[in-house]
C-alpha positions in Angstrom: 80.2 -66.6 -2.0 77.2 -68.7 -1.1 75.0 -67.7 1.9 72.3 -70.0 3.2 69.5 -68.4 5.2 67.6 -70.9 7.3 64.3 -69.6 8.7 60.7 -70.4 9.6 58.4 -68.6 7.3 55.9 -67.8 10.1 58.5 -66.5 12.5 58.4 -62.6 12.6 61.9 -62.4 13.8 63.2 -64.6 10.9 61.4 -62.2 8.5 63.0 -59.2 10.2 66.4 -60.7 10.0 66.0 -61.7 6.3 64.9 -58.1 5.5 67.9 -56.7 7.3 70.2 -59.0 5.4 68.6 -57.9 2.1 69.1 -54.3 3.0 72.7 -54.9 3.9 73.4 -57.0 0.8 72.1 -54.1 -1.4 74.8 -51.9 0.1 77.5 -54.5 -0.3 80.1 -53.6 -2.9 80.4 -57.2 -4.3 76.7 -58.2 -4.1 76.8 -59.6 -7.6 79.2 -62.2 -6.3 76.9 -63.4 -3.6 74.6 -66.4 -4.1 71.8 -66.6 -1.6 70.0 -69.8 -0.9 66.8 -69.6 1.2 66.2 -72.7 3.3 63.2 -73.5 5.6 62.7 -75.3 8.8 60.0 -75.2 11.4 60.6 -73.7 14.8 57.8 -75.8 16.2 57.2 -78.8 14.0 54.6 -80.1 16.5 52.4 -77.0 16.1 48.8 -77.9 15.3 47.4 -77.0 11.9 44.0 -75.4 11.2 43.3 -74.4 14.7 40.9 -71.7 13.6 43.1 -69.0 15.1 45.0 -66.3 13.1 48.7 -66.0 13.5 48.4 -63.4 16.3 46.0 -65.5 18.3 48.1 -68.6 17.8 51.3 -66.8 18.9 49.6 -65.3 21.9 48.2 -68.6 23.0 51.5 -70.4 22.5 53.3 -67.8 24.7 50.6 -67.4 27.3 50.0 -63.7 26.4 
């Protein structure tokens, strides 16, 4: 079985989901029959680069927090 995981590497929720998947896969009886392909995409492809903010500041600013 092939499973493709699409996620944005800076998204904390994508990371949490990936980790939960990995934990579940470890418990799966037929895990050796599973091929996992990690794919990436950007949740916000228009996000500015090198803003001088760390990830926490950037997320707070983006969400008005």
